[in-house]
PyMOL Python script that loads the backbone (N, CA, C, O; Angstrom):
from pymol import cmd

cmd.read_pdbstr("""\
ATOM      1  N   MET A   1     -73.872 -31.667 113.290  1.00  0.00           N
ATOM      2  CA  MET A   1     -75.012 -30.981 112.764  1.00  0.00           C
ATOM      3  C   MET A   1     -74.668 -30.469 111.371  1.00  0.00           C
ATOM      4  O   MET A   1     -73.652 -29.795 111.202  1.00  0.00           O
ATOM      5  N   ALA A   2     -75.463 -30.762 110.402  1.00  0.00           N
ATOM      6  CA  ALA A   2     -75.207 -30.332 109.030  1.00  0.00           C
ATOM      7  C   ALA A   2     -76.361 -29.464 108.556  1.00  0.00           C
ATOM      8  O   ALA A   2     -77.524 -29.721 108.864  1.00  0.00           O
ATOM      9  N   PHE A   3     -76.018 -28.447 107.811  1.00  0.00           N
ATOM     10  CA  PHE A   3     -77.009 -27.567 107.210  1.00  0.00           C
ATOM     11  C   PHE A   3     -76.974 -27.800 105.710  1.00  0.00           C
ATOM     12  O   PHE A   3     -75.919 -28.101 105.152  1.00  0.00           O
ATOM     13  N   TYR A   4     -78.085 -27.666 105.073  1.00  0.00           N
ATOM     14  CA  TYR A   4     -78.125 -27.807 103.625  1.00  0.00           C
ATOM     15  C   TYR A   4     -78.653 -26.511 103.028  1.00  0.00           C
ATOM     16  O   TYR A   4     -79.688 -25.995 103.450  1.00  0.00           O
ATOM     17  N   CYS A   5     -77.947 -26.004 102.064  1.00  0.00           N
ATOM     18  CA  CYS A   5     -78.354 -24.785 101.377  1.00  0.00           C
ATOM     19  C   CYS A   5     -78.382 -25.064  99.888  1.00  0.00           C
ATOM     20  O   CYS A   5     -77.556 -25.816  99.370  1.00  0.00           O
ATOM     21  N   VAL A   6     -79.316 -24.467  99.218  1.00  0.00           N
ATOM     22  CA  VAL A   6     -79.375 -24.588  97.772  1.00  0.00           C
ATOM     23  C   VAL A   6     -79.189 -23.187  97.210  1.00  0.00           C
ATOM     24  O   VAL A   6     -79.926 -22.266  97.561  1.00  0.00           O
ATOM     25  N   TYR A   7     -78.204 -23.033  96.338  1.00  0.00           N
ATOM     26  CA  TYR A   7     -77.930 -21.757  95.709  1.00  0.00           C
ATOM     27  C   TYR A   7     -78.120 -21.899  94.215  1.00  0.00           C
ATOM     28  O   TYR A   7     -77.765 -22.923  93.631  1.00  0.00           O
ATOM     29  N   TYR A   8     -78.673 -20.888  93.603  1.00  0.00           N
ATOM     30  CA  TYR A   8     -78.853 -20.890  92.165  1.00  0.00           C
ATOM     31  C   TYR A   8     -77.698 -20.136  91.539  1.00  0.00           C
ATOM     32  O   TYR A   8     -77.484 -18.960  91.835  1.00  0.00           O
ATOM     33  N   ILE A   9     -76.964 -20.795  90.689  1.00  0.00           N
ATOM     34  CA  ILE A   9     -75.788 -20.250  90.044  1.00  0.00           C
ATOM     35  C   ILE A   9     -76.163 -19.877  88.619  1.00  0.00           C
ATOM     36  O   ILE A   9     -77.186 -20.335  88.110  1.00  0.00           O
ATOM     37  N   THR A  10     -75.353 -19.056  87.970  1.00  0.00           N
ATOM     38  CA  THR A  10     -75.661 -18.613  86.615  1.00  0.00           C
ATOM     39  C   THR A  10     -76.017 -19.796  85.721  1.00  0.00           C
ATOM     40  O   THR A  10     -75.611 -20.929  85.981  1.00  0.00           O
ATOM     41  N   TYR A  11     -76.754 -19.529  84.698  1.00  0.00           N
ATOM     42  CA  TYR A  11     -77.242 -20.533  83.735  1.00  0.00           C
ATOM     43  C   TYR A  11     -78.226 -21.497  84.384  1.00  0.00           C
ATOM     44  O   TYR A  11     -78.418 -22.613  83.901  1.00  0.00           O
ATOM     45  N   MET A  12     -78.836 -21.077  85.457  1.00  0.00           N
ATOM     46  CA  MET A  12     -79.880 -21.847  86.119  1.00  0.00           C
ATOM     47  C   MET A  12     -79.403 -23.221  86.593  1.00  0.00           C
ATOM     48  O   MET A  12     -80.172 -24.181  86.606  1.00  0.00           O
ATOM     49  N   THR A  13     -78.161 -23.303  86.971  1.00  0.00           N
ATOM     50  CA  THR A  13     -77.633 -24.529  87.538  1.00  0.00           C
ATOM     51  C   THR A  13     -77.854 -24.488  89.046  1.00  0.00           C
ATOM     52  O   THR A  13     -77.630 -23.454  89.676  1.00  0.00           O
ATOM     53  N   THR A  14     -78.278 -25.569  89.611  1.00  0.00           N
ATOM     54  CA  THR A  14     -78.517 -25.637  91.042  1.00  0.00           C
ATOM     55  C   THR A  14     -77.377 -26.410  91.701  1.00  0.00           C
ATOM     56  O   THR A  14     -76.984 -27.481  91.240  1.00  0.00           O
ATOM     57  N   ALA A  15     -76.863 -25.849  92.775  1.00  0.00           N
ATOM     58  CA  ALA A  15     -75.805 -26.515  93.531  1.00  0.00           C
ATOM     59  C   ALA A  15     -76.299 -26.724  94.953  1.00  0.00           C
ATOM     60  O   ALA A  15     -76.802 -25.791  95.580  1.00  0.00           O
ATOM     61  N   THR A  16     -76.162 -27.925  95.461  1.00  0.00           N
ATOM     62  CA  THR A  16     -76.519 -28.230  96.837  1.00  0.00           C
ATOM     63  C   THR A  16     -75.231 -28.386  97.619  1.00  0.00           C
ATOM     64  O   THR A  16     -74.350 -29.156  97.239  1.00  0.00           O
ATOM     65  N   ILE A  17     -75.128 -27.652  98.713  1.00  0.00           N
ATOM     66  CA  ILE A  17     -73.902 -27.631  99.508  1.00  0.00           C
ATOM     67  C   ILE A  17     -74.221 -28.122 100.904  1.00  0.00           C
ATOM     68  O   ILE A  17     -75.160 -27.637 101.535  1.00  0.00           O
ATOM     69  N   GLU A  18     -73.450 -29.078 101.392  1.00  0.00           N
ATOM     70  CA  GLU A  18     -73.596 -29.521 102.775  1.00  0.00           C
ATOM     71  C   GLU A  18     -72.634 -28.715 103.628  1.00  0.00           C
ATOM     72  O   GLU A  18     -71.422 -28.757 103.415  1.00  0.00           O
ATOM     73  N   ILE A  19     -73.164 -27.991 104.583  1.00  0.00           N
ATOM     74  CA  ILE A  19     -72.357 -27.147 105.458  1.00  0.00           C
ATOM     75  C   ILE A  19     -72.284 -27.852 106.802  1.00  0.00           C
ATOM     76  O   ILE A  19     -73.308 -28.154 107.415  1.00  0.00           O
ATOM     77  N   LYS A  20     -71.061 -28.111 107.251  1.00  0.00           N
ATOM     78  CA  LYS A  20     -70.883 -28.950 108.429  1.00  0.00           C
ATOM     79  C   LYS A  20     -70.763 -28.173 109.731  1.00  0.00           C
ATOM     80  O   LYS A  20     -70.752 -28.781 110.801  1.00  0.00           O
ATOM     81  N   ASN A  21     -70.673 -26.840 109.672  1.00  0.00           N
ATOM     82  CA  ASN A  21     -70.660 -26.096 110.926  1.00  0.00           C
ATOM     83  C   ASN A  21     -71.299 -24.724 110.730  1.00  0.00           C
ATOM     84  O   ASN A  21     -71.410 -24.230 109.608  1.00  0.00           O
ATOM     85  N   SER A  22     -71.708 -24.130 111.819  1.00  0.00           N
ATOM     86  CA  SER A  22     -72.450 -22.870 111.750  1.00  0.00           C
ATOM     87  C   SER A  22     -71.572 -21.702 111.318  1.00  0.00           C
ATOM     88  O   SER A  22     -72.092 -20.706 110.816  1.00  0.00           O
ATOM     89  N   ILE A  23     -70.263 -21.794 111.499  1.00  0.00           N
ATOM     90  CA  ILE A  23     -69.366 -20.713 111.077  1.00  0.00           C
ATOM     91  C   ILE A  23     -69.408 -20.583 109.558  1.00  0.00           C
ATOM     92  O   ILE A  23     -69.485 -19.472 109.032  1.00  0.00           O
ATOM     93  N   ALA A  24     -69.360 -21.695 108.861  1.00  0.00           N
ATOM     94  CA  ALA A  24     -69.434 -21.669 107.400  1.00  0.00           C
ATOM     95  C   ALA A  24     -70.776 -21.110 106.948  1.00  0.00           C
ATOM     96  O   ALA A  24     -70.840 -20.360 105.973  1.00  0.00           O
ATOM     97  N   LEU A  25     -71.827 -21.463 107.637  1.00  0.00           N
ATOM     98  CA  LEU A  25     -73.144 -20.941 107.297  1.00  0.00           C
ATOM     99  C   LEU A  25     -73.188 -19.433 107.481  1.00  0.00           C
ATOM    100  O   LEU A  25     -73.743 -18.721 106.645  1.00  0.00           O
ATOM    101  N   ASP A  26     -72.613 -18.948 108.558  1.00  0.00           N
ATOM    102  CA  ASP A  26     -72.555 -17.505 108.802  1.00  0.00           C
ATOM    103  C   ASP A  26     -71.790 -16.790 107.698  1.00  0.00           C
ATOM    104  O   ASP A  26     -72.180 -15.703 107.271  1.00  0.00           O
ATOM    105  N   LEU A  27     -70.703 -17.396 107.235  1.00  0.00           N
ATOM    106  CA  LEU A  27     -69.920 -16.783 106.165  1.00  0.00           C
ATOM    107  C   LEU A  27     -70.719 -16.686 104.873  1.00  0.00           C
ATOM    108  O   LEU A  27     -70.648 -15.682 104.166  1.00  0.00           O
ATOM    109  N   LEU A  28     -71.474 -17.723 104.572  1.00  0.00           N
ATOM    110  CA  LEU A  28     -72.285 -17.718 103.358  1.00  0.00           C
ATOM    111  C   LEU A  28     -73.421 -16.706 103.439  1.00  0.00           C
ATOM    112  O   LEU A  28     -73.806 -16.122 102.426  1.00  0.00           O
ATOM    113  N   GLN A  29     -73.951 -16.498 104.619  1.00  0.00           N
ATOM    114  CA  GLN A  29     -75.088 -15.610 104.779  1.00  0.00           C
ATOM    115  C   GLN A  29     -74.670 -14.160 105.024  1.00  0.00           C
ATOM    116  O   GLN A  29     -75.507 -13.261 104.960  1.00  0.00           O
ATOM    117  N   SER A  30     -73.392 -13.923 105.304  1.00  0.00           N
ATOM    118  CA  SER A  30     -72.958 -12.565 105.615  1.00  0.00           C
ATOM    119  C   SER A  30     -73.016 -11.677 104.382  1.00  0.00           C
ATOM    120  O   SER A  30     -72.875 -12.143 103.252  1.00  0.00           O
ATOM    121  N   LYS A  31     -73.221 -10.419 104.619  1.00  0.00           N
ATOM    122  CA  LYS A  31     -73.279  -9.454 103.533  1.00  0.00           C
ATOM    123  C   LYS A  31     -71.871  -9.155 103.051  1.00  0.00           C
ATOM    124  O   LYS A  31     -70.932  -9.173 103.846  1.00  0.00           O
ATOM    125  N   PRO A  32     -71.708  -8.881 101.765  1.00  0.00           N
ATOM    126  CA  PRO A  32     -70.372  -8.557 101.258  1.00  0.00           C
ATOM    127  C   PRO A  32     -69.857  -7.262 101.879  1.00  0.00           C
ATOM    128  O   PRO A  32     -70.635  -6.408 102.304  1.00  0.00           O
ATOM    129  N   ALA A  33     -68.530  -7.132 101.925  1.00  0.00           N
ATOM    130  CA  ALA A  33     -67.908  -5.936 102.484  1.00  0.00           C
ATOM    131  C   ALA A  33     -68.269  -4.718 101.648  1.00  0.00           C
ATOM    132  O   ALA A  33     -68.576  -4.817 100.460  1.00  0.00           O
ATOM    133  N   ILE A  34     -68.224  -3.601 102.286  1.00  0.00           N
ATOM    134  CA  ILE A  34     -68.496  -2.345 101.587  1.00  0.00           C
ATOM    135  C   ILE A  34     -67.467  -2.176 100.473  1.00  0.00           C
ATOM    136  O   ILE A  34     -66.268  -2.329 100.702  1.00  0.00           O
ATOM    137  N   ALA A  35     -67.931  -1.864  99.282  1.00  0.00           N
ATOM    138  CA  ALA A  35     -67.033  -1.703  98.142  1.00  0.00           C
ATOM    139  C   ALA A  35     -66.034  -0.597  98.438  1.00  0.00           C
ATOM    140  O   ALA A  35     -66.404   0.491  98.879  1.00  0.00           O
ATOM    141  N   GLY A  36     -64.770  -0.889  98.191  1.00  0.00           N
ATOM    142  CA  GLY A  36     -63.726   0.098  98.400  1.00  0.00           C
ATOM    143  C   GLY A  36     -63.195   0.156  99.817  1.00  0.00           C
ATOM    144  O   GLY A  36     -62.272   0.922 100.093  1.00  0.00           O
ATOM    145  N   GLN A  37     -63.751  -0.631 100.723  1.00  0.00           N
ATOM    146  CA  GLN A  37     -63.272  -0.620 102.095  1.00  0.00           C
ATOM    147  C   GLN A  37     -61.923  -1.318 102.159  1.00  0.00           C
ATOM    148  O   GLN A  37     -61.759  -2.418 101.630  1.00  0.00           O
ATOM    149  N   LYS A  38     -60.964  -0.679 102.804  1.00  0.00           N
ATOM    150  CA  LYS A  38     -59.629  -1.254 102.924  1.00  0.00           C
ATOM    151  C   LYS A  38     -59.662  -2.427 103.899  1.00  0.00           C
ATOM    152  O   LYS A  38     -60.416  -2.423 104.873  1.00  0.00           O
ATOM    153  N   LEU A  39     -58.834  -3.430 103.620  1.00  0.00           N
ATOM    154  CA  LEU A  39     -58.756  -4.579 104.535  1.00  0.00           C
ATOM    155  C   LEU A  39     -58.263  -4.143 105.906  1.00  0.00           C
ATOM    156  O   LEU A  39     -58.700  -4.680 106.924  1.00  0.00           O
ATOM    157  N   SER A  40     -57.356  -3.171 105.939  1.00  0.00           N
ATOM    158  CA  SER A  40     -56.846  -2.688 107.226  1.00  0.00           C
ATOM    159  C   SER A  40     -57.969  -2.091 108.069  1.00  0.00           C
ATOM    160  O   SER A  40     -57.951  -2.209 109.294  1.00  0.00           O
ATOM    161  N   GLU A  41     -58.948  -1.450 107.424  1.00  0.00           N
ATOM    162  CA  GLU A  41     -60.095  -0.904 108.150  1.00  0.00           C
ATOM    163  C   GLU A  41     -61.050  -2.016 108.575  1.00  0.00           C
ATOM    164  O   GLU A  41     -61.590  -2.004 109.681  1.00  0.00           O
ATOM    165  N   LYS A  42     -61.242  -2.959 107.685  1.00  0.00           N
ATOM    166  CA  LYS A  42     -62.185  -4.042 107.959  1.00  0.00           C
ATOM    167  C   LYS A  42     -61.738  -4.902 109.140  1.00  0.00           C
ATOM    168  O   LYS A  42     -62.554  -5.300 109.971  1.00  0.00           O
ATOM    169  N   PHE A  43     -60.423  -5.189 109.207  1.00  0.00           N
ATOM    170  CA  PHE A  43     -59.931  -6.111 110.222  1.00  0.00           C
ATOM    171  C   PHE A  43     -59.166  -5.422 111.349  1.00  0.00           C
ATOM    172  O   PHE A  43     -58.500  -6.093 112.137  1.00  0.00           O
ATOM    173  N   ALA A  44     -59.251  -4.110 111.439  1.00  0.00           N
ATOM    174  CA  ALA A  44     -58.539  -3.370 112.490  1.00  0.00           C
ATOM    175  C   ALA A  44     -58.951  -3.894 113.868  1.00  0.00           C
ATOM    176  O   ALA A  44     -60.137  -4.000 114.179  1.00  0.00           O
ATOM    177  N   GLY A  45     -57.953  -4.216 114.679  1.00  0.00           N
ATOM    178  CA  GLY A  45     -58.203  -4.678 116.043  1.00  0.00           C
ATOM    179  C   GLY A  45     -58.556  -6.136 116.169  1.00  0.00           C
ATOM    180  O   GLY A  45     -58.862  -6.590 117.272  1.00  0.00           O
ATOM    181  N   SER A  46     -58.527  -6.900 115.082  1.00  0.00           N
ATOM    182  CA  SER A  46     -58.908  -8.312 115.169  1.00  0.00           C
ATOM    183  C   SER A  46     -57.795  -9.184 115.739  1.00  0.00           C
ATOM    184  O   SER A  46     -58.056 -10.305 116.176  1.00  0.00           O
ATOM    185  N   LEU A  47     -56.564  -8.690 115.740  1.00  0.00           N
ATOM    186  CA  LEU A  47     -55.438  -9.408 116.337  1.00  0.00           C
ATOM    187  C   LEU A  47     -54.868  -8.588 117.483  1.00  0.00           C
ATOM    188  O   LEU A  47     -54.838  -7.359 117.430  1.00  0.00           O
ATOM    189  N   SER A  48     -54.418  -9.280 118.514  1.00  0.00           N
ATOM    190  CA  SER A  48     -53.801  -8.566 119.627  1.00  0.00           C
ATOM    191  C   SER A  48     -52.418  -8.073 119.215  1.00  0.00           C
ATOM    192  O   SER A  48     -51.793  -8.634 118.315  1.00  0.00           O
ATOM    193  N   LYS A  49     -51.950  -7.029 119.874  1.00  0.00           N
ATOM    194  CA  LYS A  49     -50.633  -6.484 119.568  1.00  0.00           C
ATOM    195  C   LYS A  49     -49.539  -7.527 119.795  1.00  0.00           C
ATOM    196  O   LYS A  49     -48.542  -7.560 119.075  1.00  0.00           O
ATOM    197  N   GLU A  50     -49.736  -8.371 120.796  1.00  0.00           N
ATOM    198  CA  GLU A  50     -48.765  -9.436 121.085  1.00  0.00           C
ATOM    199  C   GLU A  50     -48.681 -10.415 119.916  1.00  0.00           C
ATOM    200  O   GLU A  50     -47.585 -10.785 119.495  1.00  0.00           O
ATOM    201  N   ASN A  51     -49.814 -10.829 119.399  1.00  0.00           N
ATOM    202  CA  ASN A  51     -49.824 -11.752 118.257  1.00  0.00           C
ATOM    203  C   ASN A  51     -49.237 -11.110 117.012  1.00  0.00           C
ATOM    204  O   ASN A  51     -48.529 -11.765 116.248  1.00  0.00           O
ATOM    205  N   VAL A  52     -49.527  -9.834 116.804  1.00  0.00           N
ATOM    206  CA  VAL A  52     -48.975  -9.127 115.648  1.00  0.00           C
ATOM    207  C   VAL A  52     -47.461  -9.086 115.742  1.00  0.00           C
ATOM    208  O   VAL A  52     -46.773  -9.315 114.748  1.00  0.00           O
ATOM    209  N   SER A  53     -46.931  -8.796 116.929  1.00  0.00           N
ATOM    210  CA  SER A  53     -45.479  -8.753 117.113  1.00  0.00           C
ATOM    211  C   SER A  53     -44.844 -10.109 116.842  1.00  0.00           C
ATOM    212  O   SER A  53     -43.795 -10.189 116.203  1.00  0.00           O
ATOM    213  N   LYS A  54     -45.476 -11.173 117.325  1.00  0.00           N
ATOM    214  CA  LYS A  54     -44.959 -12.521 117.087  1.00  0.00           C
ATOM    215  C   LYS A  54     -44.965 -12.850 115.594  1.00  0.00           C
ATOM    216  O   LYS A  54     -44.009 -13.425 115.073  1.00  0.00           O
ATOM    217  N   MET A  55     -46.039 -12.485 114.918  1.00  0.00           N
ATOM    218  CA  MET A  55     -46.143 -12.766 113.487  1.00  0.00           C
ATOM    219  C   MET A  55     -45.104 -11.974 112.697  1.00  0.00           C
ATOM    220  O   MET A  55     -44.498 -12.500 111.764  1.00  0.00           O
ATOM    221  N   GLN A  56     -44.900 -10.711 113.069  1.00  0.00           N
ATOM    222  CA  GLN A  56     -43.908  -9.894 112.367  1.00  0.00           C
ATOM    223  C   GLN A  56     -42.503 -10.449 112.568  1.00  0.00           C
ATOM    224  O   GLN A  56     -41.699 -10.461 111.636  1.00  0.00           O
ATOM    225  N   LYS A  57     -42.202 -10.915 113.794  1.00  0.00           N
ATOM    226  CA  LYS A  57     -40.889 -11.493 114.058  1.00  0.00           C
ATOM    227  C   LYS A  57     -40.691 -12.770 113.247  1.00  0.00           C
ATOM    228  O   LYS A  57     -39.632 -12.977 112.654  1.00  0.00           O
ATOM    229  N   GLU A  58     -41.705 -13.619 113.222  1.00  0.00           N
ATOM    230  CA  GLU A  58     -41.623 -14.868 112.460  1.00  0.00           C
ATOM    231  C   GLU A  58     -41.439 -14.584 110.966  1.00  0.00           C
ATOM    232  O   GLU A  58     -40.645 -15.246 110.298  1.00  0.00           O
ATOM    233  N   LEU A  59     -42.163 -13.614 110.457  1.00  0.00           N
ATOM    234  CA  LEU A  59     -42.035 -13.246 109.055  1.00  0.00           C
ATOM    235  C   LEU A  59     -40.630 -12.722 108.750  1.00  0.00           C
ATOM    236  O   LEU A  59     -40.045 -13.061 107.722  1.00  0.00           O
ATOM    237  N   SER A  60     -40.106 -11.912 109.629  1.00  0.00           N
ATOM    238  CA  SER A  60     -38.748 -11.399 109.461  1.00  0.00           C
ATOM    239  C   SER A  60     -37.726 -12.528 109.479  1.00  0.00           C
ATOM    240  O   SER A  60     -36.797 -12.548 108.671  1.00  0.00           O
ATOM    241  N   ASP A  61     -37.901 -13.466 110.405  1.00  0.00           N
ATOM    242  CA  ASP A  61     -37.003 -14.628 110.480  1.00  0.00           C
ATOM    243  C   ASP A  61     -37.068 -15.456 109.190  1.00  0.00           C
ATOM    244  O   ASP A  61     -36.039 -15.919 108.697  1.00  0.00           O
ATOM    245  N   MET A  62     -38.255 -15.639 108.655  1.00  0.00           N
ATOM    246  CA  MET A  62     -38.403 -16.408 107.414  1.00  0.00           C
ATOM    247  C   MET A  62     -37.729 -15.693 106.246  1.00  0.00           C
ATOM    248  O   MET A  62     -37.064 -16.325 105.425  1.00  0.00           O
ATOM    249  N   ARG A  63     -37.902 -14.372 106.174  1.00  0.00           N
ATOM    250  CA  ARG A  63     -37.255 -13.622 105.098  1.00  0.00           C
ATOM    251  C   ARG A  63     -35.733 -13.719 105.203  1.00  0.00           C
ATOM    252  O   ARG A  63     -35.044 -13.909 104.201  1.00  0.00           O
ATOM    253  N   ASN A  64     -35.222 -13.586 106.418  1.00  0.00           N
ATOM    254  CA  ASN A  64     -33.772 -13.687 106.623  1.00  0.00           C
ATOM    255  C   ASN A  64     -33.252 -15.061 106.228  1.00  0.00           C
ATOM    256  O   ASN A  64     -32.191 -15.173 105.614  1.00  0.00           O
ATOM    257  N   GLU A  65     -33.982 -16.086 106.572  1.00  0.00           N
ATOM    258  CA  GLU A  65     -33.570 -17.446 106.220  1.00  0.00           C
ATOM    259  C   GLU A  65     -33.604 -17.634 104.706  1.00  0.00           C
ATOM    260  O   GLU A  65     -32.704 -18.247 104.132  1.00  0.00           O
ATOM    261  N   TRP A  66     -34.637 -17.109 104.068  1.00  0.00           N
ATOM    262  CA  TRP A  66     -34.749 -17.221 102.620  1.00  0.00           C
ATOM    263  C   TRP A  66     -33.547 -16.528 101.949  1.00  0.00           C
ATOM    264  O   TRP A  66     -32.937 -17.079 101.033  1.00  0.00           O
ATOM    265  N   GLU A  67     -33.226 -15.334 102.413  1.00  0.00           N
ATOM    266  CA  GLU A  67     -32.081 -14.599 101.843  1.00  0.00           C
ATOM    267  C   GLU A  67     -30.782 -15.368 102.085  1.00  0.00           C
ATOM    268  O   GLU A  67     -29.923 -15.412 101.205  1.00  0.00           O
ATOM    269  N   ARG A  68     -30.629 -15.969 103.256  1.00  0.00           N
ATOM    270  CA  ARG A  68     -29.425 -16.746 103.561  1.00  0.00           C
ATOM    271  C   ARG A  68     -29.293 -17.931 102.611  1.00  0.00           C
ATOM    272  O   ARG A  68     -28.203 -18.212 102.112  1.00  0.00           O
ATOM    273  N   VAL A  69     -30.398 -18.622 102.360  1.00  0.00           N
ATOM    274  CA  VAL A  69     -30.398 -19.777 101.465  1.00  0.00           C
ATOM    275  C   VAL A  69     -30.042 -19.345 100.035  1.00  0.00           C
ATOM    276  O   VAL A  69     -29.269 -20.011  99.345  1.00  0.00           O
ATOM    277  N   LEU A  70     -30.619 -18.225  99.611  1.00  0.00           N
ATOM    278  CA  LEU A  70     -30.310 -17.737  98.259  1.00  0.00           C
ATOM    279  C   LEU A  70     -28.850 -17.355  98.125  1.00  0.00           C
ATOM    280  O   LEU A  70     -28.253 -17.582  97.072  1.00  0.00           O
ATOM    281  N   LEU A  71     -28.260 -16.783  99.157  1.00  0.00           N
ATOM    282  CA  LEU A  71     -26.842 -16.419  99.120  1.00  0.00           C
ATOM    283  C   LEU A  71     -25.951 -17.654  99.057  1.00  0.00           C
ATOM    284  O   LEU A  71     -24.915 -17.643  98.392  1.00  0.00           O
ATOM    285  N   LEU A  72     -26.351 -18.715  99.745  1.00  0.00           N
ATOM    286  CA  LEU A  72     -25.574 -19.949  99.735  1.00  0.00           C
ATOM    287  C   LEU A  72     -25.592 -20.606  98.357  1.00  0.00           C
ATOM    288  O   LEU A  72     -24.612 -21.232  97.953  1.00  0.00           O
ATOM    289  N   LYS A  73     -26.701 -20.466  97.639  1.00  0.00           N
ATOM    290  CA  LYS A  73     -26.840 -21.074  96.324  1.00  0.00           C
ATOM    291  C   LYS A  73     -26.076 -20.319  95.244  1.00  0.00           C
ATOM    292  O   LYS A  73     -25.750 -20.888  94.202  1.00  0.00           O
ATOM    293  N   SER A  74     -25.790 -19.051  95.480  1.00  0.00           N
ATOM    294  CA  SER A  74     -25.114 -18.268  94.440  1.00  0.00           C
ATOM    295  C   SER A  74     -23.616 -18.295  94.542  1.00  0.00           C
ATOM    296  O   SER A  74     -22.931 -17.677  93.727  1.00  0.00           O
TER     297      SER A  74
END
""", "prot")
cmd.dss("prot")
cmd.show_as("cartoon", "prot")
cmd.util.cbc("prot")
cmd.orient("prot")
């Protein structure tokens, strides 16, 4: 299912966009975030604590590996 939207861009240029799923359409139609709203407030609770822990561990492992590689090169 494809949706077609026409948006008017500055200088009166018209752009036609083919949107291939409803999620993309929802993103285009959504209202912008409140000005000054922190990302931590906007996305609070969107990830489970288990996923956050896994991501933090993976990030830590990547940083450690990066530091190890840099030490080997010096």
